[in-house]
N, C-alpha and C positions, 0 to 999 in steps of 0.2 A: 504494500500500500504506500503510495507516494504521499509525502507531506503536502498538505494544502497550504495556500498562501497565508491563511490565518495562523497555521502552525509555525511557519517560518517567521511571521511577525512576532510571535511569542518568544522566539529565540533571540530577538534583537537586544532586549535589555541585558540578558545574561551574557551575550556575546560582547557587548560594549563594556560591561563590568569586567569580564575576563581579560579583554584586550587592554583595558586601562590599568588593571591591578597586577597583571601577570606578564602578558606578552610585551607590553611597552617597557617595563623595567628590565626584563631579560634582554630586550634589544639594546637598551642603553648599556647594560652590563657587558654585552658582547662587543659593543663599540669601544667601551672603555678598556677592554682587554687588549685592544689593538693599538692603544695609544702609548707613546713613549713616556716612561716614567721620568718626571722632573721633580726633584726634591722640593718640598714646600708648596706644591701645587696639587690640588685635589679636584679632579673631575671638571667638566665643563669647559676646558680649554680646547676649542676646535682648531687652534693653530698648531697644536702638537702633531708631529708627523705620525703616520700609521706605521706599525712595525709588528713583526712576528717574534720579536725577541722575548716577549713575555711567555710565549708558548715554547720557544726553543729552550728557555731556562728550565722548563719542567721536564726536559729529557734527562736531566741530571739524575743518576740512580738514587740519590738521597730522597727525591720526591716520590719515587716509586714505592719506597718503604711506607710513606704515609698512606698512599692509596691502598697498598696491600694490607696493612694493618686494619684500615677502616673496613674494607670489603670482607676480609677474613673473619674478623670478630663479628661483624654484622651478620654474615651468613651463618656462622656457628650459633650465635644467640638466637637467630630466627628459627633454626632447626631445633634447638633445644626448646624453644617456646612451643613449637608444634608438638613435640614429644610430651611435654608436660601438660599442655592445654587440651589436647584431644581427649584424654580420659575424663578431665573435668567437664568438658562440653558434652561428652557422651552420657555421663551420669546425670547432668542437669537436663538433658533432652529426653532421656529414657526413663528416669526414675518415676514411679507412680506416686511417690510421697511428695505432696505439694510443699510441705515445710522444708524438706531438703532442697528442692528446686529453688524455692524463694531464698533460702539461706545462701546457696551458691551464687545466685544472681545478685543478691544484695552485697555479698562480699566483693564480687568482681567490680560492681559499680562503685562501691565505696572506695576501692583502691584507686579508681580514676579521679575521685574528688580529693584525695589526699595529695598534698603538695609534693611535687617531685623532689624539690630541694630538701624538704624535711625527710623524705624517705632516704635520699642519698646520704645525708649527714647521719641518719640513724645507722645505715650500713657502715659508714666510716667509723663511727664511734664504737660499734659493736665488734667489727672485724679488723679495724685498723691496728697500727703498731702498738697502741696503748689501750686497745679495747679488751673487754673481758673474754672475748671469743677469739683472740689472736692466735691461740693454739691450734685452730683449725688449719692454719697455714702449713702446719707440719704434715697434714694429710696429703698435701700437694708436694711434699719434699722441699719446702722452701721456708723462708721466714716472712713474718708479717710486714716487714719493711722492704722486701725485695721487689724488683721490677716485675717478676713473674706473678707475684701475688697481687700486685696492683692491677695487672691485666685480668686476673680472676675477679677482683672486686668490680672492675668495669663491666665484665660480663654479667655479674650478679645484678648490678645496677640496671643495665639494659634489660635483662630478663624481668626484673621487677617492674620495669616500665612498660614492656610490650605484652607480657603474659595475659593481663586482664583483657586487653583488646583482642588478642588472638583467640582467647577462650570464648569471648562473646561472639566473635565472628563465626567460630566453628559450631556454636550452639544452633544457629540458624541452619547451617549446612546439615548437621545430623538430623534436625527436625524435618528437613525436606526429603529425607530418605525414608521410604515406606518401611515401617517396622515389621510388616508381614514377610518381607524378604528374609530377615533374620529368623523369624519364626519358622519359615519354610526350611531354611538351612538346618536349624536345630531339630526340626521334625524328621529330617533325613539322617539324623544321628550325629551331626556336628556339634561339638561343645560350643559354649557361648564365645569363648575367645577366638575359636576358629571361624564362627559366623561373623564376628566383628572384623577380623583381619581379612577374611575372604570375600565378604559381601559389602560391609559398610565402608571400609577404607578405599577400595577401588572406586566406589560410587562417590566418595567424598573428595577425590583428587582435585576437581576444579576448585572446591572450597578451600582445600589445603593449600593449593597454589596461591589463591587470593590472600589467604591469611599470611602465608610466608612472605609474599611481596609487600604486604602492609607492614609487617614487622621489620623486614629488611630495609624498607625506605625510612622507617622511623629510627632504625639503628644507625645507618650510615650518615644520616643528617643530624644526629644528635650532637649537641654541643656541651650541655651541662654535665652529663654523666662522665665523660672522660676528663672534663675540667676539674671536677671535684674528686672523683675516685681515682683518676689516672695519676694524680700527684706529680704531674710534669714529665712522667716517663712513658705514659700511654697517651698519645695525641692522635686525634682524628683529623681528617682533612678540614672539617669545620673549624677546628681549633687553629689550624694553620691559616685558614682564610681570615679568621678573627685577628690573628697576629699581624697579618699583612695589612688589613684594613685599619685596625685600631692603633696598634703600637708603633708601626713604622710608616703608616699612611701611604703605603705603596698600593694605591687602588688598582692600577693596571695589572699588577701581579696577582692580587687577590681576585680580581675579576676573571683573569685567565684560569686560575685554579677552579673557580666556581663553574665556568663554562665546561672545562674538561670533566669535572665531577658530574655535571648534568649529562653530558654526552655518554660517559661511561655507564652511568646509572640507567639511562634509557636503553643502551645497548645490552646490558645485563638483563633488564626486565623483559625486553622484547625477545632476546635470545632464549632466555629460560622458558618463556611462554611458547615459543615456536617449538622448542625441544619437547615440552610436555604434550603439545598438540600432536606432534609426530609420533610420539611413543604411546599416546593414550589409546588409539585403536588396538595396538598390539597387546595392551594390558587388559583388554576385554571391555573397554568403554565404547562409547559411540561418539560420533562427531556432532 
């Protein structure tokens, strides 16, 4: 069914808002990334020559480490969020006890209203070098003041941040899967865990992918978690951009980093989606 002229007209306000608040600033950011950096001058100087030096600088292997750490930790945390959130979502969607379902939903929603900064400092006070639970670092074969444990704390902080959102997303996914399919599998002799892994999980792949991408986007764009829990040894690309913009006022370099991050993020998201769509029929799904 083709959209009517009235339907197109309804898209105009949203399109103008999207263009003014997102497309235009990104365009200006891309233009700034091509400007030559001049100390003491911040944006708006059309007389500065255009150059690719800001992008050429990012070919330095030192910058690759920032991108690698950001994407590696973001992907790992997103995967852990799926592993921990799916059982929570399954119980919330399938339990016949209304009190338990309301309790799970209430807890997940309450975590969203709790200040992120307060949660992060609570983690730092509990598991930091002087916290009462600093001995947990020994389970990872390191000390509470080491760089390795700082990375663990960053992962815990990110997981604390994205887990409620992933769980709430997956609740709707599980609810949209007909429970009679599980009942049919169990009627044929399959235990419940086999019915869940063999029936529910394959049907939930689109929802799992959506939840993973949401968590991944929130992780790699996060600024506060590595700033507080990273203790200066775990830095994301967002922290690097902040340093370029705020501390040394090198707007062209910060803009170039932001554009590269945007391109890489889009590439990963669309690439992962294409791979899942290609493998999905082979896994027993449908297009």
